[in-house]
VMD Tcl script that draws the C-alpha trace (Angstrom):
set ca {
  {-47.15 13.81 -36.46}
  {-43.98 15.74 -35.57}
  {-41.64 13.81 -33.28}
  {-40.47 15.35 -30.05}
  {-36.91 16.12 -31.23}
  {-38.24 18.05 -34.23}
  {-40.68 19.92 -32.02}
  {-37.96 20.83 -29.53}
  {-35.56 21.88 -32.30}
  {-38.18 24.10 -33.91}
  {-38.77 25.85 -30.57}
  {-35.05 26.04 -29.84}
  {-34.38 27.81 -33.14}
  {-36.57 30.69 -31.96}
  {-34.57 31.35 -28.79}
  {-31.12 29.73 -29.24}
  {-28.84 30.64 -32.19}
  {-29.16 27.81 -34.70}
  {-31.25 25.90 -32.18}
  {-28.17 24.45 -30.44}
  {-25.61 25.47 -27.85}
  {-22.60 24.09 -29.78}
  {-22.52 24.26 -33.58}
  {-21.74 20.66 -34.63}
  {-24.83 19.44 -32.77}
  {-27.05 21.09 -35.39}
  {-26.25 18.19 -37.81}
  {-26.43 20.51 -40.80}
  {-23.53 19.03 -42.73}
  {-25.10 15.56 -42.52}
  {-28.48 16.88 -43.73}
  {-30.24 15.85 -40.53}
  {-32.15 17.27 -37.61}
  {-30.46 16.98 -34.21}
  {-31.65 14.40 -31.73}
  {-32.66 15.72 -28.32}
  {-31.48 13.27 -25.68}
  {-33.59 12.56 -22.62}
  {-31.37 10.06 -20.79}
  {-28.32 7.83 -21.04}
  {-27.03 4.72 -19.34}
  {-23.98 2.63 -20.09}
  {-23.23 3.13 -23.78}
  {-26.85 3.73 -24.72}
  {-28.73 6.98 -25.30}
  {-32.48 7.55 -25.37}
  {-33.96 10.41 -27.37}
  {-36.97 12.54 -26.50}
  {-39.25 9.99 -28.18}
  {-37.77 7.07 -26.26}
  {-35.73 5.62 -29.15}
  {-32.51 3.87 -28.11}
  {-29.06 4.37 -29.69}
  {-25.62 2.86 -29.19}
  {-23.47 5.87 -28.33}
  {-20.11 6.35 -30.07}
  {-19.91 10.05 -29.21}
  {-19.80 9.71 -25.42}
  {-20.23 13.44 -24.82}
  {-17.36 13.98 -27.33}
  {-15.03 11.70 -25.42}
  {-15.09 11.99 -21.64}
  {-17.54 9.18 -20.85}
  {-14.93 6.43 -21.13}
  {-16.71 4.57 -18.32}
  {-20.00 5.02 -20.11}
  {-22.93 6.97 -18.71}
  {-24.02 6.64 -15.07}
  {-21.15 4.47 -13.90}
  {-22.29 3.40 -10.39}
  {-19.39 4.79 -8.32}
  {-19.45 8.12 -10.20}
  {-23.21 8.45 -9.75}
  {-22.88 7.57 -6.09}
  {-20.17 10.19 -5.60}
  {-22.43 12.85 -7.11}
  {-25.41 11.78 -5.01}
  {-23.23 12.09 -1.94}
  {-21.85 15.49 -2.96}
  {-25.04 17.29 -4.02}
  {-26.61 17.60 -0.52}
  {-23.38 19.18 0.73}
  {-23.73 22.15 -1.67}
  {-23.21 22.66 -5.38}
  {-20.69 25.52 -5.33}
  {-18.54 27.09 -2.64}
  {-16.28 29.54 -4.44}
  {-13.75 28.41 -1.87}
  {-11.24 25.57 -1.55}
  {-12.43 22.07 -0.70}
  {-10.59 18.85 0.17}
  {-11.74 17.17 -3.04}
  {-9.65 19.61 -5.13}
  {-6.50 18.41 -3.41}
  {-7.41 14.75 -3.87}
  {-8.22 15.07 -7.56}
  {-5.10 17.15 -8.23}
  {-3.03 14.47 -6.47}
  {-4.53 11.74 -8.64}
  {-3.70 13.69 -11.81}
  {-0.13 14.44 -10.72}
  {0.37 10.78 -9.81}
  {-0.97 9.56 -13.16}
  {0.49 12.01 -15.70}
  {4.26 12.08 -15.96}
  {4.61 15.63 -17.27}
  {2.43 17.20 -14.57}
  {3.98 18.23 -11.24}
  {1.41 20.88 -10.35}
  {-2.10 21.42 -11.68}
  {-4.69 24.23 -11.72}
  {-8.38 23.36 -12.09}
  {-10.52 25.30 -14.56}
  {-13.99 24.76 -16.03}
  {-13.43 23.71 -19.64}
  {-10.85 22.64 -22.18}
  {-10.99 26.09 -23.74}
  {-10.06 27.70 -20.42}
  {-7.26 25.19 -20.00}
  {-5.61 25.87 -23.36}
  {-5.96 29.66 -23.21}
  {-4.43 29.62 -19.71}
  {-1.57 27.35 -20.75}
  {-0.72 29.65 -23.65}
  {-0.80 32.71 -21.39}
  {1.58 30.96 -19.01}
  {3.93 29.92 -21.82}
  {4.05 33.49 -23.10}
  {4.81 34.80 -19.62}
  {7.53 32.23 -18.98}
  {9.34 32.88 -22.28}
  {8.60 36.59 -22.76}
  {7.53 35.76 -26.32}
  {4.20 35.99 -28.14}
  {4.29 33.44 -30.98}
  {2.65 30.03 -30.87}
  {3.01 27.19 -33.38}
  {-0.35 25.56 -34.05}
  {-1.17 22.76 -36.47}
  {-3.71 23.21 -39.25}
  {-6.88 21.34 -38.39}
  {-6.12 20.93 -34.69}
  {-8.77 22.37 -32.39}
  {-7.81 23.82 -29.02}
  {-11.09 25.38 -27.97}
  {-12.64 28.63 -29.11}
  {-10.24 31.15 -27.56}
  {-9.29 33.75 -30.15}
  {-5.64 32.75 -30.83}
  {-6.62 29.15 -31.63}
  {-9.31 29.83 -34.22}
  {-6.81 30.17 -37.04}
  {-7.20 27.08 -39.27}
  {-9.03 25.16 -36.53}
  {-10.66 21.75 -36.83}
  {-13.79 20.37 -35.16}
  {-16.89 22.54 -35.63}
  {-14.93 25.24 -37.46}
  {-13.96 22.69 -40.10}
  {-17.39 21.06 -40.10}
  {-19.08 24.34 -40.97}
  {-16.28 25.48 -43.33}
  {-15.66 28.64 -41.31}
  {-12.22 30.08 -42.15}
  {-11.45 31.38 -38.67}
  {-14.34 33.48 -37.45}
  {-15.63 37.06 -37.50}
  {-14.98 38.86 -34.26}
  {-11.37 37.76 -33.94}
  {-9.06 40.68 -34.82}
  {-6.18 39.98 -37.15}
  {-3.86 41.30 -34.46}
  {-4.88 38.41 -32.20}
  {-4.04 35.64 -34.67}
  {-0.95 37.17 -36.28}
  {1.21 35.50 -33.63}
  {-0.33 32.10 -34.42}
  {2.11 30.36 -36.76}
  {0.62 27.49 -38.76}
  {2.11 24.20 -39.90}
  {0.58 21.00 -41.34}
  {0.18 18.21 -38.80}
  {2.94 15.60 -39.04}
  {5.20 17.97 -41.01}
  {8.30 18.35 -38.87}
  {10.19 20.12 -41.65}
  {7.54 22.87 -41.75}
  {7.91 23.36 -38.00}
  {11.69 23.54 -38.38}
  {11.27 26.28 -40.98}
  {8.99 28.25 -38.66}
  {11.63 28.10 -35.96}
  {14.40 29.06 -38.40}
  {12.43 32.16 -39.36}
  {10.77 33.03 -36.03}
  {12.59 31.09 -33.30}
  {13.25 34.08 -31.08}
  {9.56 34.94 -30.84}
  {7.94 31.51 -30.45}
  {6.69 30.95 -26.92}
  {5.23 27.50 -27.46}
  {4.19 24.66 -29.69}
  {0.68 23.42 -28.93}
  {-0.38 20.07 -30.37}
  {-2.97 17.35 -30.01}
  {-0.64 14.36 -29.57}
  {-3.19 12.34 -31.52}
  {-5.30 14.74 -33.54}
  {-8.99 14.10 -32.94}
  {-10.66 17.19 -34.39}
  {-9.99 16.61 -38.09}
  {-11.20 13.10 -37.71}
  {-8.64 10.83 -36.08}
  {-5.15 11.55 -37.44}
  {-2.31 9.69 -35.77}
  {1.15 11.16 -35.18}
  {3.78 9.90 -37.60}
  {6.79 8.09 -36.08}
  {9.21 10.68 -34.73}
  {6.81 13.64 -35.07}
  {6.11 14.26 -31.38}
  {9.71 13.56 -30.38}
  {10.84 16.03 -33.04}
  {8.55 18.70 -31.58}
  {10.04 18.05 -28.14}
  {13.53 18.50 -29.56}
  {12.72 21.72 -31.46}
  {11.00 23.31 -28.48}
  {13.94 22.51 -26.21}
  {16.53 23.72 -28.70}
  {14.81 27.09 -29.12}
  {13.79 27.79 -25.54}
  {10.09 27.32 -26.27}
  {7.57 25.29 -24.29}
  {5.82 22.21 -25.63}
  {2.12 22.06 -24.76}
  {0.24 18.78 -25.14}
  {-3.47 19.41 -25.54}
  {-4.78 16.24 -23.92}
  {-8.36 17.43 -23.59}
  {-9.37 14.38 -25.64}
  {-6.39 12.03 -25.24}
  {-5.88 12.45 -21.50}
  {-6.90 9.28 -19.61}
  {-8.18 7.90 -22.94}
  {-5.05 6.94 -24.89}
  {-3.78 5.47 -21.64}
  {-4.25 6.09 -17.93}
  {-1.21 8.37 -18.14}
  {-2.47 10.02 -21.31}
  {-0.66 10.36 -24.63}
  {2.56 11.44 -22.94}
  {2.60 8.21 -20.96}
  {1.80 6.16 -24.04}
  {4.42 7.80 -26.28}
  {7.03 8.42 -23.58}
  {7.38 12.14 -24.32}
  {7.00 14.74 -21.58}
  {5.64 18.14 -22.55}
  {6.27 21.25 -20.46}
  {2.55 21.97 -20.05}
  {-0.52 19.78 -20.40}
  {-4.22 20.56 -20.75}
  {-7.08 18.20 -19.96}
  {-10.87 18.34 -20.15}
  {-14.12 16.82 -18.97}
  {-12.79 13.29 -18.53}
  {-11.13 14.36 -15.26}
  {-14.61 15.23 -13.94}
  {-16.54 12.22 -15.18}
  {-18.06 14.36 -17.93}
  {-18.98 17.36 -15.78}
  {-17.88 20.88 -16.86}
  {-14.23 20.89 -15.81}
  {-10.72 21.08 -17.18}
  {-7.20 21.69 -15.94}
  {-3.77 22.81 -17.03}
  {-0.63 21.60 -15.42}
  {3.04 20.97 -15.96}
  {6.50 21.35 -14.56}
  {6.65 22.98 -11.14}
  {9.09 25.65 -12.31}
  {6.45 26.93 -14.75}
  {3.29 26.37 -12.72}
  {4.73 28.35 -9.80}
  {4.37 31.40 -12.04}
  {0.56 31.18 -11.78}
  {-1.18 33.60 -9.39}
  {-1.26 33.91 -6.44}
  {2.15 32.23 -6.22}
  {3.37 34.12 -9.27}
  {2.36 37.02 -11.52}
  {0.40 35.15 -14.26}
  {-3.27 35.79 -13.55}
  {-5.92 33.11 -13.94}
  {-9.13 32.72 -11.94}
  {-12.57 31.07 -11.92}
  {-15.42 31.09 -9.41}
  {-16.42 27.53 -10.25}
  {-12.88 26.18 -10.52}
  {-12.61 23.21 -8.18}
  {-16.39 22.87 -8.08}
  {-17.23 20.16 -5.49}
  {-19.51 18.23 -7.83}
  {-16.96 17.99 -10.63}
  {-14.22 17.13 -8.13}
  {-16.29 14.31 -6.60}
  {-17.12 12.83 -10.00}
  {-13.51 13.19 -11.12}
  {-12.10 11.41 -8.09}
  {-14.49 8.50 -8.58}
  {-13.71 8.36 -12.32}
  {-9.92 8.38 -11.99}
  {-9.95 5.84 -9.16}
  {-12.01 3.52 -11.33}
  {-9.91 4.11 -14.45}
  {-6.76 3.18 -12.54}
  {-8.14 -0.37 -12.28}
  {-9.35 -0.76 -15.88}
  {-7.90 -2.91 -18.65}
  {-6.87 -0.32 -21.24}
  {-5.05 -2.80 -23.47}
  {-8.11 -5.04 -23.61}
  {-10.30 -2.11 -24.64}
  {-7.77 -1.12 -27.30}
  {-7.73 -4.62 -28.74}
  {-11.52 -4.75 -28.90}
  {-11.71 -1.30 -30.49}
  {-9.09 -2.21 -33.11}
  {-10.92 -5.42 -34.01}
  {-14.19 -3.50 -34.32}
  {-12.55 -0.85 -36.53}
  {-11.02 -3.49 -38.82}
  {-14.36 -5.26 -39.22}
  {-16.14 -1.98 -39.93}
  {-13.58 -1.11 -42.60}
  {-13.94 -4.54 -44.23}
  {-17.74 -4.29 -44.32}
  {-17.72 -0.83 -45.88}
  {-14.90 -1.62 -48.33}
  {-16.92 -4.59 -49.61}
  {-19.54 -2.08 -50.77}
  {-17.08 -0.64 -53.28}
  {-16.51 2.71 -51.58}
  {-13.09 4.11 -50.66}
  {-12.80 3.81 -46.88}
  {-10.26 3.79 -44.08}
  {-11.02 3.29 -40.39}
  {-7.93 4.14 -38.31}
  {-7.99 3.52 -34.56}
  {-5.88 4.03 -31.48}
  {-6.71 3.06 -27.91}
  {-10.49 3.56 -27.61}
  {-10.85 5.95 -30.57}
  {-11.67 5.32 -34.23}
  {-12.78 7.26 -37.28}
  {-14.49 6.49 -40.59}
  {-12.82 8.31 -43.50}
  {-14.26 7.74 -46.94}
  {-10.83 7.82 -48.56}
  {-8.42 5.15 -49.77}
  {-5.88 5.80 -47.02}
  {-5.99 7.18 -43.50}
  {-5.08 10.89 -43.63}
  {-1.91 12.20 -42.04}
  {-2.89 15.90 -42.11}
  {-5.89 18.18 -42.48}
  {-5.66 18.60 -46.26}
  {-5.91 14.84 -46.67}
  {-8.77 14.68 -44.15}
  {-10.67 17.33 -46.12}
  {-10.23 15.29 -49.29}
  {-12.30 12.43 -47.82}
  {-15.81 12.19 -49.29}
  {-18.10 14.09 -46.93}
  {-21.23 13.25 -48.93}
  {-20.58 9.55 -48.38}
  {-20.05 10.23 -44.71}
  {-23.34 12.13 -44.46}
  {-25.17 9.22 -46.10}
  {-23.44 6.75 -43.78}
  {-24.33 8.83 -40.72}
  {-28.03 9.01 -41.65}
  {-28.33 5.29 -42.42}
  {-26.61 4.33 -39.19}
  {-28.73 6.69 -37.08}
  {-31.88 5.24 -38.60}
  {-30.74 1.87 -37.24}
  {-30.01 3.13 -33.73}
  {-26.29 3.87 -34.04}
  {-25.28 7.30 -32.73}
  {-22.14 8.66 -34.43}
  {-20.69 12.15 -34.34}
  {-22.51 14.20 -37.02}
  {-19.31 15.24 -38.78}
  {-16.55 13.55 -40.71}
  {-14.12 15.78 -38.80}
  {-14.88 14.25 -35.42}
  {-13.70 11.02 -33.82}
  {-15.63 7.95 -32.72}
  {-15.30 6.97 -29.06}
  {-15.61 3.60 -27.36}
  {-16.19 3.05 -23.63}
  {-15.33 0.23 -21.29}
  {-19.01 -0.74 -21.25}
  {-19.41 -1.27 -25.00}
  {-20.06 -4.99 -25.33}
  {-19.47 -7.42 -28.16}
  {-23.21 -7.35 -28.67}
  {-23.04 -3.56 -29.16}
  {-20.23 -3.99 -31.68}
  {-22.12 -6.76 -33.50}
  {-25.27 -4.62 -33.71}
  {-23.20 -1.76 -35.10}
  {-21.49 -3.93 -37.70}
  {-24.81 -5.43 -38.71}
  {-26.20 -1.93 -39.21}
  {-23.18 -1.02 -41.33}
  {-23.71 -4.12 -43.48}
  {-27.22 -2.83 -44.32}
  {-26.07 0.64 -45.42}
  {-26.67 1.34 -49.09}
  {-24.78 4.24 -50.65}
}
mol new
graphics top color blue
foreach p $ca { graphics top sphere $p radius 0.5 }
foreach p [lrange $ca 0 end-1] q [lrange $ca 1 end] { graphics top cylinder $p $q radius 0.2 }
display resetview
């Protein structure tokens, strides 16, 4: 008898392209059918057939408090009867913006949007307006949403499905996107030597999380800050994933490096559809209606997302980030030891509450090295873990996420499942 997920996927394929509303969810590169989720609580998911899974995807990162955290749920229950959309300002926008400005050192003003993609495309538009230049330095394998300029050599789903860019994006749109390998400061220096007078910005994931988890080499981020300043360009930190996850103050707080502009995603709304871009006042005052750089959105500042975001950030301010990092690191080390004992090449890097399983001898430092990891081994690992109730991202180019509600029992169950995997 066909299970409910298979039935739903078969029907979805008739009316939704590929049967999913975001490509990686299709699970094609891990030779699996997608699971349709019916509910979630804490760090556990339940599929359409009622099977339970320990969740290490966490809606691709934002659910750092886990699903249905009581104060976030209560805030939403209180907000819904007051109306789901105003298309007008509300007090909650001001409160959430204040919390972000207070927490993130490089942000003096902030504009709410509805997704990480909107945030990055708006930040780039602002950087181009501020500098009067068109070029942007982007790192191969970093993913900054699906706006046209960022789909050159992108990671995440583009890498998962081996799509070299995408049809529908004119060459004229990406010709101003200048590419460099992640962690290669010399390559960035050469780009500036050749194109410095036309580079508006450098955009970077301060810890790359869309080619798997690739950590910044010592001096890399500080070198980008120096090059941008020397050449009159802006430095944009894409903290859609790292914001409020690497630390309460984001990657810039953790590494002590202030970008000119910052983008953030769903974590500032407790997982609801929201994002923001912000930065130094002198730049943000160029955004309409205060300045000439146009950006708008009917649902920007949506009262539901604002309510959930306020509750989330207030809770996160009280949480023990260092304790979560220590537990995540111990879990990652144990997972690496278990898999290495099976005779396969494996590396499990971690930072804060993020980890990644690479089937390679060493943790990659750029996208070429990430691509060299054995994806067939990863697909086998993914399937065997899912069979045992462990829900991992269905791609070797994504990053595992841990929440504050993952318990030692959850980690032990996961490690026990890994010990039973046969390659």
